[in-house]
N, C-alpha and C positions, 0 to 999 in steps of 0.2 A: 137951275140945275137941269141938265139934259136928262131925259128919261131913258131907261133901259129899253131895248127893243120890245121885250115881252110885256113891259109895264103898260097898262092902259089898253091892251088889246082885248077884243072880245073873247068869250069862252071859245067859240068856234075856231079862232086863230090859234089859240093855245092848243086845242085838240089837234089842229092841222100840224103844228109844230111837233107834237108828240108822235103823230103818225109818220111824219117826215123822218124824224130821229130814228124811229123803229125800223123804217124801210131802208134807211141808209147806214145803219150800224149793226149789220150782220144779224138782223132779226131780234135784237134785244132793245126794249124800250128804254126810256130815261126816267128812272125812278127818282123822285125828289128826296133830298136829305130832309130829315125831320127838323133839325135845329143845330145851332152851335152848342155842343155838349160842354166843352171846356177849351181853354187855351193853356197849352203847356209852356212853362217858362224854365228854362235852365238856369240853375244857380249853383254857385260853388258850395255854399253852406246854408242850410235851412235856418240855423241858429242866427246867422248874420242877416239873412234876407227877411225872415218873418216879421221883425219889428217894423220894418218899413210898411209892410202890407197891413198889419194889425194896428199899430200905433199911429202911424202917419196917414194911412188911407182909411183906417177905421173898418177894415174887413174882418169878418169872423173866420177864424180857422176852425173848420168843422171836423178835421181829423188828419192824422199822419199815419202812413203805413210804409212798409218796405215791400218792394216788388223785386224779388230775387231774380226772376227771369229776365228783367230788364236792368238789373243791377243799379237800382235807384231807390231812394227814399223820397216819398211824395207827401207834400202838405197840400190839403184841399182848402181853398178859400171861396166863399160864396159871394157872388156879385150878381144880385137879382136871380135870374133863371140860368145864369151861366156860372161855371166854376172856373177858377184859376188853379192850375196844378203846378206848384213849385217843384222842380225835379232836381234832386241832389244826387250826384254820382256816388256809388258805394265803392268804386275802385277806379283805377286808371284805365281799365279795359272797358268801362261802361260806355255805351254810345253817347250818353250825356257828357262824359268827360272828354270824349273826342270832340263833340260839338263846341264845348266851352273853350277847348284848346285852340280850335280853328277860328271861332267866331266870337268868343267871349260870351258872357252871360246875356240872356235875353230870350225873346220869344223862339221857342223850339218848334212848336206845331199848333195847328188848329184842329180840334176834334169834332167830327160831324156825326150827330146821332142818327142811327139807322135802325129799322125794325128787323131786317133779315140780312145779317152781315154776309152769309154765304152767298145769297142771291146777289147782293150788291157787288161783292168782289167779282163774281162771274160776269155781271153786266159791265163793270169797269174794264176788265180784261178783254171782253169781247169788243169794246169800244177803243182798244189800243192803249189803254192805261197800264203801265208797268207797276206792278205791286211789290213792295218789299216783303210782305207776308202773303203767300198764296192761300194760306188757311188762317183762320182767326186764332188768336192766342189769348190767354188770360192777362188782363191788365189790372191796373189799380182800381179798387172799389168793386172787384169781381166782374168788371165788364169784359166783354169779348172784344178784341181790337184787331186791327190790321192797318198797316201804313201803306199809302200810295208813294211811289217814288217821286221825289220833287222834280225830277227832269221830265215827268209826264204831267206835271201840274204847275207849270210856269214858275218853277223855283220854290214853291211853297210845299211844305211837308204837311200832308193832310192825313189824319187818322180816322178810320171809321171806327165807331163805338156803338156797341149794342149792349144795352143795360137791361136788366130784369127779365121780363117774360119772353125773350128771344129763345132760339132753339138751344 
């Protein structure tokens, strides 16, 4: 397997990369994402989808909640340090309903954990990334969230996700 450019480089090289990114991205550095927080999966029905995840794959459902602001019902499944979020639309006007209508059920987004979501949004915007949410909003599990536009992220819908002790 071919190594990524940053992999295997000395600390000095990584520091130089960060300096270069800072100098060439309107004065804002490149803050690393903490981890993959969860993967959002659009489903038509939690009742129909959950048995596959719990009975067939053996995953534990750790909770189900409704997020009115996003018009979804969410089931959380634990897979090691990452969660899967099954997203069921509550109405035909839900963004998840539109997604399923256009693309069918499947992976909807990848959520990346951050410590300071406001700072991260500003950094991304300063680096030319188009945001769907200019300000964080409340998401499932009490997290503060904001989505990057997939046209700015090579066709992938990324969610920034700040949990717990953030602002």
